[in-house]
C-alpha positions, 0 to 999 in steps of 0.5 A, spaced: 500 500 500 502 506 498 504 510 504 501 517 504 502 524 508 496 523 513 497 530 517 501 536 517 500 538 525 503 545 527 503 547 535 505 554 538 510 553 542 513 559 546 519 559 551 519 565 556 526 567 555 525 574 556 525 573 564 532 573 564 533 577 558 536 572 554 536 573 546 535 581 548 538 586 542 536 593 540 530 591 536 528 585 540 529 587 548 524 582 551 524 576 546 520 569 548 524 564 543 518 561 540 516 556 534 511 554 529 513 547 530 511 542 524 510 535 525 508 531 518 505 524 519 504 518 514 500 512 514 505 508 515 506 511 522 513 515 520 514 522 522 518 528 520 519 534 524 520 542 522 519 549 525 519 556 524 522 560 529 519 566 532 520 571 538 513 570 541 507 574 539 505 573 532 507 565 533 499 564 532 500 567 525 505 563 523 501 557 525 496 559 521 501 560 515 503 552 516 496 550 516 494 554 510 499 550 506 497 543 509 492 541 504 498 542 498 501 536 502 496 532 505 494 526 501 501 526 497 505 519 496 511 519 501 515 516 496 514 522 491 515 527 496 522 525 498 524 523 491 524 530 489 523 535 495 525 540 489 518 539 486 514 540 493 518 546 494 516 549 488 509 547 489 508 550 496 512 557 494 509 557 487 501 556 489 498 561 485 493 564 491 497 564 497 503 567 493 499 573 493 501 574 500 508 574 499 511 572 494 517 569 497 517 573 503 514 573 510 509 568 514 507 564 508 514 563 505 517 561 512 511 556 513 513 553 506 520 552 509 518 549 515 514 544 511 520 543 506 524 542 512 520 537 515 520 533 509 527 533 508 527 530 516 523 525 514 527 523 508 533 523 512 530 519 517 528 514 512 535 513 509 538 512 516 542 518 516 543 525 518 541 530 513 548 533 512 550 526 510 544 525 506 545 532 502 553 531 501 552 524 498 547 526 493 550 527 486 551 534 483 545 533 478 541 531 484 543 537 488 542 542 482 535 539 481 533 542 488 534 549 486 529 553 482 534 558 478 528 562 475 530 568 478 538 567 479 540 565 472 543 572 471 548 571 477 548 563 477 546 558 471 545 551 472 552 549 468 556 553 473 552 550 479 554 543 476 561 545 475 562 548 482 559 541 485 563 537 481 569 541 483 568 539 490 567 531 488 574 529 489 575 531 496 568 529 499 570 523 503 576 526 506 572 532 508 566 528 511 571 524 515 575 530 518 568 533 520 566 527 523 573 527 527 574 535 528 567 538 528 565 545 525 568 551 528 563 555 532 562 562 535 558 564 540 553 570 542 551 567 549 555 573 552 553 579 548 545 579 549 543 587 550 540 586 557 545 583 561 549 587 566 556 588 565 558 583 571 555 578 567 558 580 560 565 580 563 564 573 566 561 570 560 566 573 555 572 570 559 568 563 560 567 563 552 575 564 551 576 558 556 571 554 552 575 555 546 571 560 542 575 564 537 570 569 536 564 572 540 558 577 538 555 582 542 549 586 541 549 593 540 545 599 537 541 602 543 546 606 546 552 609 543 555 610 550 553 603 553 556 600 547 563 603 548 563 601 555 560 594 553 565 593 548 571 595 552 569 590 557 569 585 552 575 586 549 579 587 556 576 580 557 578 576 551 584 580 549 587 582 543 587 575 539 579 573 540 575 576 534 569 580 537 563 581 532 557 586 533 550 586 531 545 592 530 539 588 528 537 593 523 536 598 528 540 604 524 539 608 518 545 608 513 548 614 516 547 612 523 550 606 522 557 609 519 557 614 524 556 609 530 561 604 527 566 609 526 566 610 534 566 603 535 572 602 531 577 602 536 575 596 539 577 592 532 570 589 531 570 583 526 564 584 523 558 589 523 551 585 522 545 587 520 547 595 520 541 597 517 534 595 514 535 587 511 531 590 505 536 595 503 541 592 499 544 599 496 545 601 504 549 595 505 553 596 500 554 604 502 556 601 509 561 596 507 565 601 503 565 606 509 566 602 515 572 597 511 576 593 513 570 592 518 566 586 515 559 587 513 554 581 515 547 579 514 542 574 512 537 572 518 532 577 515 533 576 508 527 574 505 529 569 499 535 567 494 534 573 490 535 578 495 542 574 497 543 574 489 543 582 489 547 583 495 552 579 492 552 582 485 552 589 489 558 587 493 554 589 499 556 583 504 563 580 506 559 574 510 553 571 508 548 569 514 544 563 512 538 561 516 534 555 516 527 558 518 527 565 514 527 562 507 523 557 503 527 551 507 533 546 505 532 547 497 532 555 497 538 554 502 542 550 497 541 555 492 544 561 497 550 556 498 551 555 491 551 563 490 556 564 496 560 559 493 560 562 486 562 569 489 567 567 494 563 569 500 564 565 506 558 563 510 557 564 517 550 561 519 545 565 523 543 560 529 540 565 535 533 562 536 530 556 539 532 550 534 536 554 529 543 551 532 540 544 531 537 545 524 542 550 520 548 546 523 546 541 517 547 546 512 553 548 514 556 542 514 553 540 507 556 546 505 563 544 507 563 537 505 560 538 498 559 545 496 565 550 498 570 545 501 572 550 506 571 552 513 576 558 512 573 564 515 567 560 517 563 559 523 556 557 525 553 561 531 552 558 537 547 560 543 547 556 549 539 556 550 533 551 550 537 545 547 535 541 552 528 541 549 530 537 543 531 529 542 537 530 538 540 537 541 547 540 538 553 538 541 559 543 542 566 541 544 572 546 545 568 551 540 566 546 535 560 543 533 560 536 533 557 533 527 550 530 528 550 522 527 542 521 528 538 520 522 534 527 520 535 534 521 535 534 529 529 539 529 524 534 533 522 537 540 521 533 546 513 531 547 514 533 554 517 540 552 511 541 547 506 540 552 509 544 557 510 550 553 504 550 548 501 557 548 497 559 551 494 553 555 501 549 557 502 549 564 508 554 563 503 559 560 497 558 564 499 561 571 499 568 574 507 569 573 506 567 565 500 572 565 504 578 568 510 576 563 506 577 557 503 584 560 510 586 562 513 585 555 507 588 551 
């Protein structure tokens, strides 16, 4: 009997990280790390897991987006979906009615990515492999077939993508072995949340160096005076040889970004992340020209591969930051990795949110093994929050991600965590303390 997708379930799961100011930045002072959690179920009892990261209010809108797309998946043969996730991606992203709400951006596009990621998780589970390995073992032709090149050919053609992937073929086996033995470089944002006091900032910076990190990141942008003080504390704590990146989370206009970074230049910032609106490609290019040699990084709020294409074409970024949940899932991220490789720009994935470390590690490791073939100037963001809620959490050793070995994309939440933190009826949200928190962050 043909195995079918029988349901696409989605849950509003929220974690009260704002209580300790975890995740706080200039634009998001009181975030509650949350997700529209996606579970695909099949007629044979198999499951695939994905999620769409959010920061609290509005998660119910993201849940509605997933439910709006579910009808395009339910009833489909599983073999058909996992044999060609690219076709599924094009069906979800290109739906003629829901596309009107995008196109290829915002709630519906992210919902499509959540479902696409769940299908890839299902495919990797069926193959008995972690997703990074499943992708890395695909042929160049199979990988190119996953990408929609319609809007990309002026920057990257199918033959060029095939050439890139074929060029990486000879070293795949050795790189996979090194990855399994050594892991992948990480950097940490754990010390740098804007809501932390100076003592905690100093302590966490010193701990990060002791834990083997060579790059840390601090949030900036709320107060120049505070940023000067905090950067001074961080630089003294880590010394001159550890890189310190800064992240403005889109708070500035172009001129303000240039002036602010000129003041912070004395602390030798490695990059400025999201210095202005993520939609302002020319603005990023202007900032990059003005603040060099400080690098410009962006990506966590870039809507789609077309915008990444333009950022690269305009020479607007030094660092591409893919996000497992912002664009349309694994397929679109393959396109972005290929674009970055074509333009010779390193990829340092964004992972500041619940489940993002778990998911995006697979994409970065695939990039190393099968696309770019390099970890030079690359690192995956790591934040030390909420990993205990996952069945297959990330593993960090001496500042490096250890390669996942369990089948799938590592996005499965523990059932007890879903039950406890489901909004608004889970016990972690139903009590008076939670009600007070909601009021405080409104």
